[in-house]
All heavy atoms as a GROMACS GRO file, in nm:
protein
  576
    1PHE      N    1   0.082  -0.119   0.000
    1PHE     CA    2   0.000   0.000   0.000
    1PHE      C    3   0.086   0.126   0.000
    1PHE      O    4   0.050   0.226  -0.061
    1PHE     CB    5  -0.094  -0.002   0.120
    1PHE     CG    6  -0.191   0.112   0.122
    1PHE    CD1    7  -0.294   0.117   0.032
    1PHE    CD2    8  -0.177   0.214   0.213
    1PHE    CE1    9  -0.383   0.223   0.032
    1PHE    CE2   10  -0.265   0.320   0.215
    1PHE     CZ   11  -0.368   0.324   0.125
    2PHE      N   12   0.200   0.120   0.066
    2PHE     CA   13   0.287   0.239   0.070
    2PHE      C   14   0.335   0.276  -0.070
    2PHE      O   15   0.344   0.396  -0.101
    2PHE     CB   16   0.406   0.215   0.163
    2PHE     CG   17   0.506   0.327   0.159
    2PHE    CD1   18   0.479   0.447   0.222
    2PHE    CD2   19   0.626   0.313   0.092
    2PHE    CE1   20   0.570   0.552   0.217
    2PHE    CE2   21   0.717   0.416   0.088
    2PHE     CZ   22   0.689   0.536   0.150
    3LEU      N   23   0.368   0.179  -0.152
    3LEU     CA   24   0.416   0.211  -0.286
    3LEU      C   25   0.310   0.283  -0.368
    3LEU      O   26   0.341   0.379  -0.439
    3LEU     CB   27   0.462   0.084  -0.358
    3LEU     CG   28   0.587   0.017  -0.302
    3LEU    CD1   29   0.615  -0.113  -0.375
    3LEU    CD2   30   0.706   0.110  -0.310
    4VAL      N   31   0.186   0.239  -0.357
    4VAL     CA   32   0.077   0.304  -0.429
    4VAL      C   33   0.053   0.444  -0.373
    4VAL      O   34   0.043   0.541  -0.448
    4VAL     CB   35  -0.052   0.219  -0.422
    4VAL    CG1   36  -0.170   0.294  -0.481
    4VAL    CG2   37  -0.032   0.086  -0.492
    5ALA      N   38   0.045   0.454  -0.240
    5ALA     CA   39   0.022   0.585  -0.177
    5ALA      C   40   0.136   0.681  -0.209
    5ALA      O   41   0.114   0.799  -0.238
    5ALA     CB   42   0.006   0.569  -0.026
    6GLY      N   43   0.260   0.632  -0.205
    6GLY     CA   44   0.374   0.716  -0.235
    6GLY      C   45   0.377   0.763  -0.379
    6GLY      O   46   0.405   0.880  -0.407
    7PHE      N   47   0.346   0.673  -0.470
    7PHE     CA   48   0.343   0.709  -0.612
    7PHE      C   49   0.237   0.814  -0.640
    7PHE      O   50   0.262   0.915  -0.707
    7PHE     CB   51   0.320   0.586  -0.700
    7PHE     CG   52   0.309   0.617  -0.846
    7PHE    CD1   53   0.421   0.655  -0.919
    7PHE    CD2   54   0.186   0.611  -0.910
    7PHE    CE1   55   0.410   0.685  -1.054
    7PHE    CE2   56   0.175   0.642  -1.044
    7PHE     CZ   57   0.287   0.679  -1.117
    8LEU      N   58   0.117   0.794  -0.587
    8LEU     CA   59   0.010   0.890  -0.608
    8LEU      C   60   0.041   1.023  -0.540
    8LEU      O   61   0.007   1.130  -0.592
    8LEU     CB   62  -0.123   0.833  -0.559
    8LEU     CG   63  -0.177   0.714  -0.638
    8LEU    CD1   64  -0.302   0.658  -0.573
    8LEU    CD2   65  -0.202   0.752  -0.783
    9TYR      N   66   0.106   1.017  -0.426
    9TYR     CA   67   0.144   1.140  -0.356
    9TYR      C   68   0.244   1.220  -0.439
    9TYR      O   69   0.234   1.342  -0.447
    9TYR     CB   70   0.202   1.107  -0.219
    9TYR     CG   71   0.245   1.228  -0.140
    9TYR    CD1   72   0.152   1.317  -0.090
    9TYR    CD2   73   0.379   1.252  -0.117
    9TYR    CE1   74   0.191   1.429  -0.019
    9TYR    CE2   75   0.420   1.364  -0.046
    9TYR     CZ   76   0.325   1.452   0.003
    9TYR     OH   77   0.365   1.562   0.073
   10ILE      N   78   0.338   1.153  -0.501
   10ILE     CA   79   0.437   1.221  -0.585
   10ILE      C   80   0.369   1.290  -0.704
   10ILE      O   81   0.412   1.396  -0.748
   10ILE     CB   82   0.544   1.121  -0.633
   10ILE    CG1   83   0.631   1.076  -0.517
   10ILE    CG2   84   0.630   1.179  -0.746
   10ILE    CD1   85   0.708   1.189  -0.452
   11LEU      N   86   0.261   1.233  -0.754
   11LEU     CA   87   0.190   1.294  -0.866
   11LEU      C   88   0.125   1.426  -0.829
   11LEU      O   89   0.090   1.505  -0.917
   11LEU     CB   90   0.085   1.197  -0.921
   11LEU     CG   91   0.139   1.072  -0.989
   11LEU    CD1   92   0.024   0.982  -1.034
   11LEU    CD2   93   0.228   1.108  -1.106
   12THR      N   94   0.107   1.453  -0.697
   12THR     CA   95   0.049   1.581  -0.654
   12THR      C   96   0.153   1.692  -0.650
   12THR      O   97   0.120   1.805  -0.614
   12THR     CB   98  -0.017   1.568  -0.515
   12THR    OG1   99   0.084   1.541  -0.417
   12THR    CG2  100  -0.121   1.458  -0.513
   13LYS      N  101   0.278   1.661  -0.682
   13LYS     CA  102   0.390   1.755  -0.685
   13LYS      C  103   0.411   1.826  -0.551
   13LYS      O  104   0.406   1.949  -0.544
   13LYS     CB  105   0.370   1.856  -0.797
   13LYS     CG  106   0.368   1.791  -0.933
   13LYS     CD  107   0.356   1.892  -1.043
   13LYS     CE  108   0.363   1.812  -1.171
   13LYS     NZ  109   0.296   1.858  -1.280
   14PRO      N  110   0.436   1.748  -0.446
   14PRO     CA  111   0.466   1.812  -0.316
   14PRO      C  112   0.608   1.870  -0.318
   14PRO      O  113   0.684   1.843  -0.411
   14PRO     CB  114   0.457   1.695  -0.217
   14PRO     CG  115   0.501   1.578  -0.298
   14PRO     CD  116   0.446   1.603  -0.438
   15SER      N  117   0.640   1.945  -0.215
   15SER     CA  118   0.777   1.995  -0.208
   15SER      C  119   0.872   1.876  -0.191
   15SER      O  120   0.838   1.776  -0.128
   15SER     CB  121   0.794   2.093  -0.092
   15SER     OG  122   0.790   2.025   0.031
   16LEU      N  123   0.990   1.888  -0.249
   16LEU     CA  124   1.086   1.779  -0.244
   16LEU      C  125   1.127   1.747  -0.101
   16LEU      O  126   1.137   1.631  -0.063
   16LEU     CB  127   1.211   1.815  -0.328
   16LEU     CG  128   1.322   1.712  -0.328
   16LEU    CD1  129   1.274   1.581  -0.387
   16LEU    CD2  130   1.442   1.766  -0.404
   17LEU      N  131   1.148   1.849  -0.021
   17LEU     CA  132   1.190   1.828   0.117
   17LEU      C  133   1.084   1.752   0.197
   17LEU      O  134   1.116   1.657   0.269
   17LEU     CB  135   1.222   1.962   0.184
   17LEU     CG  136   1.276   1.954   0.325
   17LEU    CD1  137   1.407   1.876   0.327
   17LEU    CD2  138   1.294   2.092   0.382
   18LEU      N  139   0.957   1.790   0.181
   18LEU     CA  140   0.850   1.722   0.254
   18LEU      C  141   0.839   1.576   0.209
   18LEU      O  142   0.827   1.485   0.292
   18LEU     CB  143   0.716   1.793   0.233
   18LEU     CG  144   0.595   1.727   0.298
   18LEU    CD1  145   0.613   1.720   0.450
   18LEU    CD2  146   0.469   1.802   0.262
   19ALA      N  147   0.847   1.553   0.079
   19ALA     CA  148   0.837   1.416   0.028
   19ALA      C  149   0.952   1.331   0.080
   19ALA      O  150   0.932   1.215   0.119
   19ALA     CB  151   0.835   1.417  -0.124
   20GLN      N  152   1.073   1.386   0.082
   20GLN     CA  153   1.187   1.311   0.134
   20GLN      C  154   1.169   1.279   0.282
   20GLN      O  155   1.196   1.166   0.324
   20GLN     CB  156   1.316   1.390   0.114
   20GLN     CG  157   1.363   1.391  -0.028
   20GLN     CD  158   1.488   1.476  -0.046
   20GLN    OE1  159   1.509   1.573   0.027
   20GLN    NE2  160   1.569   1.441  -0.144
   21TRP      N  161   1.126   1.375   0.361
   21TRP     CA  162   1.104   1.350   0.504
   21TRP      C  163   1.001   1.240   0.525
   21TRP      O  164   1.018   1.153   0.610
   21TRP     CB  165   1.058   1.479   0.574
   21TRP     CG  166   1.170   1.565   0.619
   21TRP    CD1  167   1.222   1.672   0.552
   21TRP    CD2  168   1.245   1.551   0.739
   21TRP    NE1  169   1.325   1.725   0.625
   21TRP    CE2  170   1.341   1.654   0.740
   21TRP    CE3  171   1.240   1.464   0.846
   21TRP    CZ2  172   1.432   1.669   0.844
   21TRP    CZ3  173   1.330   1.480   0.949
   21TRP    CH2  174   1.424   1.581   0.948
   22LEU      N  175   0.893   1.245   0.447
   22LEU     CA  176   0.788   1.144   0.463
   22LEU      C  177   0.837   1.006   0.421
   22LEU      O  178   0.815   0.907   0.493
   22LEU     CB  179   0.664   1.183   0.382
   22LEU     CG  180   0.590   1.307   0.432
   22LEU    CD1  181   0.482   1.346   0.332
   22LEU    CD2  182   0.530   1.284   0.570
   23PHE      N  183   0.904   0.996   0.308
   23PHE     CA  184   0.950   0.866   0.260
   23PHE      C  185   1.056   0.807   0.351
   23PHE      O  186   1.050   0.691   0.389
   23PHE     CB  187   1.002   0.876   0.117
   23PHE     CG  188   0.894   0.894   0.013
   23PHE    CD1  189   0.761   0.912   0.049
   23PHE    CD2  190   0.925   0.894  -0.120
   23PHE    CE1  191   0.663   0.929  -0.046
   23PHE    CE2  192   0.828   0.910  -0.216
   23PHE     CZ  193   0.696   0.928  -0.179
   24TYR      N  194   1.155   0.889   0.386
   24TYR     CA  195   1.260   0.840   0.476
   24TYR      C  196   1.203   0.808   0.613
   24TYR      O  197   1.242   0.708   0.676
   24TYR     CB  198   1.373   0.942   0.489
   24TYR     CG  199   1.454   0.962   0.364
   24TYR    CD1  200   1.509   1.086   0.333
   24TYR    CD2  201   1.477   0.858   0.275
   24TYR    CE1  202   1.584   1.105   0.218
   24TYR    CE2  203   1.551   0.876   0.160
   24TYR     CZ  204   1.605   1.000   0.133
   24TYR     OH  205   1.679   1.018   0.019
   25GLY      N  206   1.112   0.890   0.660
   25GLY     CA  207   1.049   0.865   0.790
   25GLY      C  208   0.974   0.733   0.793
   25GLY      O  209   0.981   0.658   0.891
   26TYR      N  210   0.904   0.704   0.683
   26TYR     CA  211   0.830   0.578   0.675
   26TYR      C  212   0.926   0.459   0.678
   26TYR      O  213   0.906   0.365   0.756
   26TYR     CB  214   0.745   0.574   0.549
   26TYR     CG  215   0.668   0.446   0.535
   26TYR    CD1  216   0.546   0.428   0.599
   26TYR    CD2  217   0.717   0.338   0.460
   26TYR    CE1  218   0.476   0.311   0.588
   26TYR    CE2  219   0.649   0.220   0.450
   26TYR     CZ  220   0.527   0.207   0.514
   26TYR     OH  221   0.459   0.088   0.504
   27VAL      N  222   1.028   0.464   0.596
   27VAL     CA  223   1.123   0.352   0.588
   27VAL      C  224   1.195   0.333   0.721
   27VAL      O  225   1.208   0.220   0.771
   27VAL     CB  226   1.223   0.374   0.473
   27VAL    CG1  227   1.336   0.271   0.478
   27VAL    CG2  228   1.151   0.367   0.340
   28ILE      N  229   1.238   0.441   0.783
   28ILE     CA  230   1.308   0.430   0.911
   28ILE      C  231   1.216   0.375   1.019
   28ILE      O  232   1.257   0.291   1.100
   28ILE     CB  233   1.366   0.567   0.951
   28ILE    CG1  234   1.483   0.602   0.858
   28ILE    CG2  235   1.411   0.569   1.096
   28ILE    CD1  236   1.531   0.745   0.870
   29SER      N  237   1.090   0.420   1.020
   29SER     CA  238   0.997   0.369   1.122
   29SER      C  239   0.973   0.219   1.106
   29SER      O  240   0.965   0.146   1.205
   29SER     CB  241   0.865   0.444   1.118
   29SER     OG  242   0.789   0.409   1.005
   30ARG      N  243   0.966   0.172   0.982
   30ARG     CA  244   0.946   0.029   0.961
   30ARG      C  245   1.071  -0.051   0.997
   30ARG      O  246   1.062  -0.162   1.050
   30ARG     CB  247   0.904   0.000   0.817
   30ARG     CG  248   0.764   0.048   0.782
   30ARG     CD  249   0.661  -0.007   0.878
   30ARG     NE  250   0.527   0.015   0.830
   30ARG     CZ  251   0.434   0.083   0.895
   30ARG    NH1  252   0.460   0.135   1.011
   30ARG    NH2  253   0.314   0.098   0.844
   31LEU      N  254   1.189   0.004   0.968
   31LEU     CA  255   1.312  -0.064   1.007
   31LEU      C  256   1.326  -0.069   1.159
   31LEU      O  257   1.368  -0.172   1.214
   31LEU     CB  258   1.433   0.006   0.945
   31LEU     CG  259   1.449  -0.009   0.794
   31LEU    CD1  260   1.563   0.079   0.743
   31LEU    CD2  261   1.471  -0.154   0.755
   32LEU      N  262   1.290   0.038   1.226
   32LEU     CA  263   1.295   0.038   1.372
   32LEU      C  264   1.193  -0.060   1.430
   32LEU      O  265   1.220  -0.127   1.530
   32LEU     CB  266   1.270   0.179   1.427
   32LEU     CG  267   1.384   0.278   1.406
   32LEU    CD1  268   1.340   0.418   1.447
   32LEU    CD2  269   1.507   0.234   1.483
   33HIS      N  270   1.077  -0.070   1.366
   33HIS     CA  271   0.977  -0.167   1.411
   33HIS      C  272   1.031  -0.309   1.396
   33HIS      O  273   1.017  -0.392   1.486
   33HIS     CB  274   0.848  -0.152   1.330
   33HIS     CG  275   0.745  -0.256   1.364
   33HIS    ND1  276   0.734  -0.372   1.292
   33HIS    CD2  277   0.654  -0.262   1.464
   33HIS    CE1  278   0.637  -0.446   1.346
   33HIS    NE2  279   0.587  -0.382   1.450
   34PHE      N  280   1.095  -0.337   1.283
   34PHE     CA  281   1.154  -0.468   1.262
   34PHE      C  282   1.260  -0.498   1.367
   34PHE      O  283   1.263  -0.608   1.424
   34PHE     CB  284   1.215  -0.478   1.121
   34PHE     CG  285   1.294  -0.604   1.101
   34PHE    CD1  286   1.230  -0.724   1.081
   34PHE    CD2  287   1.433  -0.601   1.103
   34PHE    CE1  288   1.304  -0.842   1.064
   34PHE    CE2  289   1.507  -0.716   1.087
   34PHE     CZ  290   1.442  -0.838   1.067
   35ALA      N  291   1.346  -0.399   1.394
   35ALA     CA  292   1.452  -0.418   1.494
   35ALA      C  293   1.391  -0.442   1.632
   35ALA      O  294   1.439  -0.527   1.708
   35ALA     CB  295   1.544  -0.298   1.497
   36ALA      N  296   1.286  -0.369   1.665
   36ALA     CA  297   1.221  -0.387   1.795
   36ALA      C  298   1.157  -0.525   1.804
   36ALA      O  299   1.163  -0.591   1.909
   36ALA     CB  300   1.116  -0.277   1.817
   37TYR      N  301   1.096  -0.569   1.697
   37TYR     CA  302   1.033  -0.701   1.695
   37TYR      C  303   1.140  -0.810   1.706
   37TYR      O  304   1.124  -0.908   1.779
   37TYR     CB  305   0.952  -0.717   1.566
   37TYR     CG  306   0.862  -0.837   1.568
   37TYR    CD1  307   0.738  -0.832   1.629
   37TYR    CD2  308   0.899  -0.957   1.506
   37TYR    CE1  309   0.653  -0.941   1.630
   37TYR    CE2  310   0.816  -1.066   1.508
   37TYR     CZ  311   0.693  -1.057   1.569
   37TYR     OH  312   0.611  -1.166   1.571
   38PHE      N  313   1.249  -0.793   1.631
   38PHE     CA  314   1.355  -0.892   1.627
   38PHE      C  315   1.425  -0.907   1.763
   38PHE      O  316   1.466  -1.016   1.800
   38PHE     CB  317   1.457  -0.854   1.519
   38PHE     CG  318   1.560  -0.957   1.492
   38PHE    CD1  319   1.527  -1.076   1.426
   38PHE    CD2  320   1.691  -0.938   1.532
   38PHE    CE1  321   1.623  -1.172   1.401
   38PHE    CE2  322   1.788  -1.034   1.508
   38PHE     CZ  323   1.754  -1.152   1.443
   39THR      N  324   1.438  -0.797   1.835
   39THR     CA  325   1.505  -0.800   1.965
   39THR      C  326   1.410  -0.826   2.081
   39THR      O  327   1.452  -0.824   2.196
   39THR     CB  328   1.581  -0.669   1.991
   39THR    OG1  329   1.488  -0.560   1.989
   39THR    CG2  330   1.691  -0.648   1.889
   40GLY      N  331   1.284  -0.850   2.052
   40GLY     CA  332   1.188  -0.888   2.156
   40GLY      C  333   1.144  -0.775   2.247
   40GLY      O  334   1.119  -0.798   2.365
   41GLN      N  335   1.135  -0.654   2.193
   41GLN     CA  336   1.089  -0.541   2.273
   41GLN      C  337   0.941  -0.556   2.308
   41GLN      O  338   0.868  -0.632   2.245
   41GLN     CB  339   1.110  -0.409   2.196
   41GLN     CG  340   1.253  -0.382   2.160
   41GLN     CD  341   1.340  -0.362   2.282
   41GLN    OE1  342   1.302  -0.291   2.375
   41GLN    NE2  343   1.456  -0.424   2.283
   42ILE      N  344   0.898  -0.479   2.407
   42ILE     CA  345   0.758  -0.486   2.448
   42ILE      C  346   0.668  -0.428   2.339
   42ILE      O  347   0.714  -0.356   2.250
   42ILE     CB  348   0.735  -0.412   2.582
   42ILE    CG1  349   0.770  -0.263   2.568
   42ILE    CG2  350   0.815  -0.477   2.694
   42ILE    CD1  351   0.732  -0.181   2.690
   43HIS      N  352   0.542  -0.458   2.350
   43HIS     CA  353   0.445  -0.418   2.249
   43HIS      C  354   0.441  -0.266   2.231
   43HIS      O  355   0.427  -0.217   2.118
   43HIS     CB  356   0.306  -0.469   2.286
   43HIS     CG  357   0.198  -0.414   2.199
   43HIS    ND1  358   0.178  -0.457   2.070
   43HIS    CD2  359   0.106  -0.317   2.221
   43HIS    CE1  360   0.077  -0.389   2.018
   43HIS    NE2  361   0.033  -0.303   2.107
   44ASP      N  362   0.453  -0.191   2.339
   44ASP     CA  363   0.444  -0.046   2.330
   44ASP      C  364   0.552   0.014   2.240
   44ASP      O  365   0.526   0.108   2.164
   44ASP     CB  366   0.452   0.018   2.468
   44ASP     CG  367   0.335  -0.020   2.557
   44ASP    OD1  368   0.232  -0.065   2.502
   44ASP    OD2  369   0.346  -0.005   2.680
   45VAL      N  370   0.671  -0.039   2.245
   45VAL     CA  371   0.780   0.009   2.160
   45VAL      C  372   0.751  -0.023   2.015
   45VAL      O  373   0.762   0.064   1.927
   45VAL     CB  374   0.915  -0.053   2.204
   45VAL    CG1  375   1.026  -0.017   2.108
   45VAL    CG2  376   0.949  -0.013   2.346
   46ARG      N  377   0.714  -0.146   1.988
   46ARG     CA  378   0.683  -0.185   1.850
   46ARG      C  379   0.565  -0.105   1.796
   46ARG      O  380   0.568  -0.060   1.681
   46ARG     CB  381   0.653  -0.334   1.843
   46ARG     CG  382   0.771  -0.421   1.878
   46ARG     CD  383   0.746  -0.568   1.852
   46ARG     NE  384   0.613  -0.618   1.882
   46ARG     CZ  385   0.580  -0.679   1.996
   46ARG    NH1  386   0.671  -0.699   2.089
   46ARG    NH2  387   0.458  -0.722   2.014
   47ALA      N  388   0.463  -0.087   1.877
   47ALA     CA  389   0.343  -0.015   1.832
   47ALA      C  390   0.375   0.131   1.802
   47ALA      O  391   0.319   0.189   1.707
   47ALA     CB  392   0.235  -0.024   1.938
   48THR      N  393   0.465   0.190   1.877
   48THR     CA  394   0.503   0.330   1.852
   48THR      C  395   0.566   0.344   1.714
   48THR      O  396   0.530   0.434   1.637
   48THR     CB  397   0.600   0.380   1.960
   48THR    OG1  398   0.534   0.372   2.087
   48THR    CG2  399   0.644   0.522   1.934
   49PHE      N  400   0.661   0.256   1.683
   49PHE     CA  401   0.727   0.264   1.552
   49PHE      C  402   0.629   0.234   1.439
   49PHE      O  403   0.634   0.298   1.334
   49PHE     CB  404   0.846   0.169   1.546
   49PHE     CG  405   0.957   0.207   1.639
   49PHE    CD1  406   1.023   0.112   1.714
   49PHE    CD2  407   0.997   0.339   1.652
   49PHE    CE1  408   1.126   0.146   1.799
   49PHE    CE2  409   1.100   0.375   1.736
   49PHE     CZ  410   1.164   0.278   1.811
   50TRP      N  411   0.539   0.139   1.458
   50TRP     CA  412   0.441   0.106   1.354
   50TRP      C  413   0.345   0.222   1.333
   50TRP      O  414   0.310   0.256   1.219
   50TRP     CB  415   0.364  -0.020   1.393
   50TRP     CG  416   0.276  -0.068   1.283
   50TRP    CD1  417   0.144  -0.042   1.266
   50TRP    CD2  418   0.314  -0.149   1.172
   50TRP    NE1  419   0.098  -0.102   1.152
   50TRP    CE2  420   0.200  -0.168   1.093
   50TRP    CE3  421   0.435  -0.207   1.134
   50TRP    CZ2  422   0.203  -0.243   0.977
   50TRP    CZ3  423   0.436  -0.283   1.018
   50TRP    CH2  424   0.322  -0.300   0.941
   51THR      N  425   0.305   0.287   1.441
   51THR     CA  426   0.210   0.398   1.432
   51THR      C  427   0.271   0.516   1.358
   51THR      O  428   0.201   0.582   1.280
   51THR     CB  429   0.165   0.441   1.573
   51THR    OG1  430   0.104   0.328   1.637
   51THR    CG2  431   0.066   0.555   1.567
   52ILE      N  432   0.398   0.544   1.379
   52ILE     CA  433   0.463   0.654   1.308
   52ILE      C  434   0.454   0.631   1.157
   52ILE      O  435   0.417   0.722   1.082
   52ILE     CB  436   0.609   0.669   1.353
   52ILE    CG1  437   0.614   0.718   1.497
   52ILE    CG2  438   0.686   0.762   1.260
   52ILE    CD1  439   0.752   0.710   1.560
   53GLY      N  440   0.484   0.512   1.112
   53GLY     CA  441   0.475   0.480   0.969
   53GLY      C  442   0.332   0.488   0.918
   53GLY      O  443   0.308   0.537   0.807
   54SER      N  444   0.238   0.445   0.998
   54SER     CA  445   0.097   0.450   0.957
   54SER      C  446   0.047   0.593   0.945
   54SER      O  447  -0.027   0.626   0.852
   54SER     CB  448   0.010   0.373   1.056
   54SER     OG  449   0.045   0.236   1.055
   55VAL      N  450   0.087   0.678   1.037
   55VAL     CA  451   0.046   0.819   1.032
   55VAL      C  452   0.104   0.886   0.908
   55VAL      O  453   0.035   0.965   0.842
   55VAL     CB  454   0.088   0.892   1.162
   55VAL    CG1  455   0.074   1.042   1.148
   55VAL    CG2  456   0.006   0.842   1.279
   56ILE      N  457   0.227   0.855   0.874
   56ILE     CA  458   0.288   0.911   0.753
   56ILE      C  459   0.209   0.867   0.630
   56ILE      O  460   0.179   0.949   0.542
   56ILE     CB  461   0.436   0.869   0.742
   56ILE    CG1  462   0.517   0.941   0.849
   56ILE    CG2  463   0.492   0.896   0.602
   56ILE    CD1  464   0.659   0.892   0.862
   57MET      N  465   0.173   0.741   0.622
   57MET     CA  466   0.099   0.692   0.507
   57MET      C  467  -0.041   0.754   0.501
   57MET      O  468  -0.090   0.788   0.392
   57MET     CB  469   0.089   0.539   0.511
   57MET     CG  470   0.048   0.482   0.379
   57MET     SD  471   0.078   0.306   0.357
   57MET     CE  472   0.063   0.237   0.516
   58ILE      N  473  -0.106   0.769   0.614
   58ILE     CA  474  -0.239   0.832   0.617
   58ILE      C  475  -0.228   0.977   0.572
   58ILE      O  476  -0.312   1.026   0.495
   58ILE     CB  477  -0.300   0.821   0.758
   58ILE    CG1  478  -0.337   0.676   0.786
   58ILE    CG2  479  -0.420   0.914   0.773
   58ILE    CD1  480  -0.372   0.647   0.931
   59PHE      N  481  -0.125   1.048   0.618
   59PHE     CA  482  -0.104   1.186   0.576
   59PHE      C  483  -0.090   1.196   0.425
   59PHE      O  484  -0.153   1.280   0.361
   59PHE     CB  485   0.020   1.244   0.646
   59PHE     CG  486   0.054   1.382   0.601
   59PHE    CD1  487  -0.012   1.491   0.651
   59PHE    CD2  488   0.154   1.403   0.506
   59PHE    CE1  489   0.019   1.620   0.609
   59PHE    CE2  490   0.186   1.530   0.464
   59PHE     CZ  491   0.119   1.640   0.516
   60MET      N  492  -0.007   1.111   0.366
   60MET     CA  493   0.012   1.115   0.221
   60MET      C  494  -0.118   1.083   0.148
   60MET      O  495  -0.150   1.146   0.046
   60MET     CB  496   0.122   1.017   0.178
   60MET     CG  497   0.258   1.059   0.218
   60MET     SD  498   0.393   0.962   0.145
   60MET     CE  499   0.340   0.794   0.171
   61THR      N  500  -0.193   0.987   0.198
   61THR     CA  501  -0.318   0.949   0.133
   61THR      C  502  -0.420   1.062   0.139
   61THR      O  503  -0.486   1.091   0.040
   61THR     CB  504  -0.374   0.822   0.200
   61THR    OG1  505  -0.276   0.718   0.192
   61THR    CG2  506  -0.502   0.776   0.132
   62VAL      N  507  -0.431   1.125   0.255
   62VAL     CA  508  -0.527   1.236   0.269
   62VAL      C  509  -0.487   1.352   0.179
   62VAL      O  510  -0.573   1.411   0.112
   62VAL     CB  511  -0.538   1.279   0.416
   62VAL    CG1  512  -0.614   1.410   0.431
   62VAL    CG2  513  -0.606   1.170   0.498
   63ARG      N  514  -0.358   1.386   0.177
   63ARG     CA  515  -0.314   1.495   0.089
   63ARG      C  516  -0.340   1.463  -0.059
   63ARG      O  517  -0.377   1.550  -0.136
   63ARG     CB  518  -0.164   1.521   0.110
   63ARG     CG  519  -0.126   1.581   0.241
   63ARG     CD  520  -0.158   1.728   0.252
   63ARG     NE  521  -0.096   1.807   0.151
   63ARG     CZ  522   0.005   1.891   0.168
   63ARG    NH1  523   0.055   1.905   0.289
   63ARG    NH2  524   0.054   1.959   0.068
   64THR      N  525  -0.323   1.336  -0.097
   64THR     CA  526  -0.350   1.296  -0.234
   64THR      C  527  -0.498   1.307  -0.266
   64THR      O  528  -0.536   1.359  -0.373
   64THR     CB  529  -0.302   1.150  -0.258
   64THR    OG1  530  -0.163   1.143  -0.230
   64THR    CG2  531  -0.329   1.106  -0.400
   65LEU      N  532  -0.583   1.263  -0.174
   65LEU     CA  533  -0.727   1.273  -0.196
   65LEU      C  534  -0.773   1.418  -0.204
   65LEU      O  535  -0.858   1.454  -0.287
   65LEU     CB  536  -0.803   1.198  -0.086
   65LEU     CG  537  -0.792   1.046  -0.091
   65LEU    CD1  538  -0.856   0.985   0.034
   65LEU    CD2  539  -0.855   0.991  -0.215
   66LEU      N  540  -0.718   1.503  -0.118
   66LEU     CA  541  -0.754   1.645  -0.122
   66LEU      C  542  -0.709   1.709  -0.252
   66LEU      O  543  -0.780   1.792  -0.311
   66LEU     CB  544  -0.692   1.719  -0.003
   66LEU     CG  545  -0.752   1.686   0.134
   66LEU    CD1  546  -0.675   1.757   0.243
   66LEU    CD2  547  -0.900   1.724   0.138
   67ALA      N  548  -0.592   1.671  -0.302
   67ALA     CA  549  -0.546   1.723  -0.431
   67ALA      C  550  -0.635   1.676  -0.545
   67ALA      O  551  -0.663   1.751  -0.639
   67ALA     CB  552  -0.402   1.682  -0.455
   68ALA      N  553  -0.682   1.552  -0.536
   68ALA     CA  554  -0.770   1.498  -0.641
   68ALA      C  555  -0.905   1.569  -0.641
   68ALA      O  556  -0.966   1.587  -0.746
   68ALA     CB  557  -0.791   1.348  -0.620
   69LEU      N  558  -0.948   1.612  -0.522
   69LEU     CA  559  -1.076   1.683  -0.513
   69LEU      C  560  -1.060   1.832  -0.543
   69LEU      O  561  -1.160   1.903  -0.551
   69LEU     CB  562  -1.135   1.665  -0.372
   69LEU     CG  563  -1.177   1.523  -0.336
   69LEU    CD1  564  -1.218   1.516  -0.190
   69LEU    CD2  565  -1.289   1.475  -0.426
   70GLY      N  566  -0.938   1.878  -0.557
   70GLY     CA  567  -0.914   2.018  -0.589
   70GLY      C  568  -0.922   2.110  -0.470
   70GLY      O  569  -0.942   2.229  -0.484
   71VAL      N  570  -0.904   2.054  -0.351
   71VAL     CA  571  -0.914   2.136  -0.229
   71VAL      C  572  -0.780   2.194  -0.197
   71VAL      O  573  -0.677   2.142  -0.212
   71VAL     CB  574  -0.964   2.050  -0.111
   71VAL    CG1  575  -0.964   2.130   0.018
   71VAL    CG2  576  -1.101   1.997  -0.142
   0.00000   0.00000   0.00000
């Protein structure tokens, strides 16, 4: 889903800096989630990293939908 959301978000022509922060932030949050899962961290730590990535994806999706609606 991230690849589709990211591709559509890029089509809205966001600022390069914002797009880089969002993409890098998503990848880093998922890598941190994997590391937390792999090392047996508690659920709260894993959930925090997963939530950061989910919020980034939701943000990109909402911005894409708003651009499609012309808002």
